[in-house]
C-alpha angles and dihedrals in degrees: 000000000000112000091229090054091051090052090048091049092052091050090052095046092046088070088068107023134042099194133047140189121194116199122196124184115208124200125201111256094251096055091040095057092045092049092047091053092048091052090050092052090049087055094053107277117160101180115099123245118287125176092208092051099039104040110097120231098214117084128220088249091056090048096048101037095080089054091050091048091051102039102022129252092267089061097050120081118195113200126186112235109227133111089241093059103034123089106269086352088281128116094208093054090044094051096047090047090054093054092043096243120159108231098179109131093022116131120218117222133201115329102248123209095016112188114261119220119245097263094046090050093051092047090051091050090053092046089054089069092062099025105046120200098214097072114095093219090057098050099090096040088051091053090052091047093052091046089055092048089052090050095054097035107119105131133099114315120233114277140169129229118258091249091055091045093050088051090056093045090052092051090050100037097119092043092050090051089053092049090047092053095049098039098040090230115131123241087239091058091048089055095044094052093054121109098251127156124209110219116339123015105075107153091230090067098047113122125184117212123212089251091053091048092048092048091052093047090052089053095052099040096079090061094047100049112081115238115249 
């Protein structure tokens, strides 16, 4: 967000509130790049995964610094986004706890944006070539398709090899040290909670056979065909 816009937003909110708390959730670079790619595929992307293409250039420190400069470091909370570090392993519980909100009696709805397994993600990417997202008439069917993929997803989640992960950690070393200082989460924990595979399983090498694709399609069809 543009620093000037942050300053303008604070000026506007100051008319109604006299205290603020800014909460920023930071992901390790491995999980971030995987999540970014998955979001792109959900939105219709057809290009395969590429670290050079998908890894963002801006660091967490660059993203958060304008907020610290505007609101003050004591008003900005940096939290590390991982089940192991969030309250009850859940970002919603963690967030409401930070702001002191009582959630007793609240009902939790459908889990949006559930992580797809590697094969489901690759099948969706291939389907994007023949079932484009950016056609209005395809929007609702695509939502139904993704919901069904989420429902049957139970395979191996997307991961990167240790070599690829270490490359990302090296590129983000100073940023990770900054996140560690503000969040109180150790560098070791940040590394251990990353989606890293030992040996085979790197998402860049995942191939989906015609039989695998057909099997997955047969699993999702019952939920896509309206009952008579």
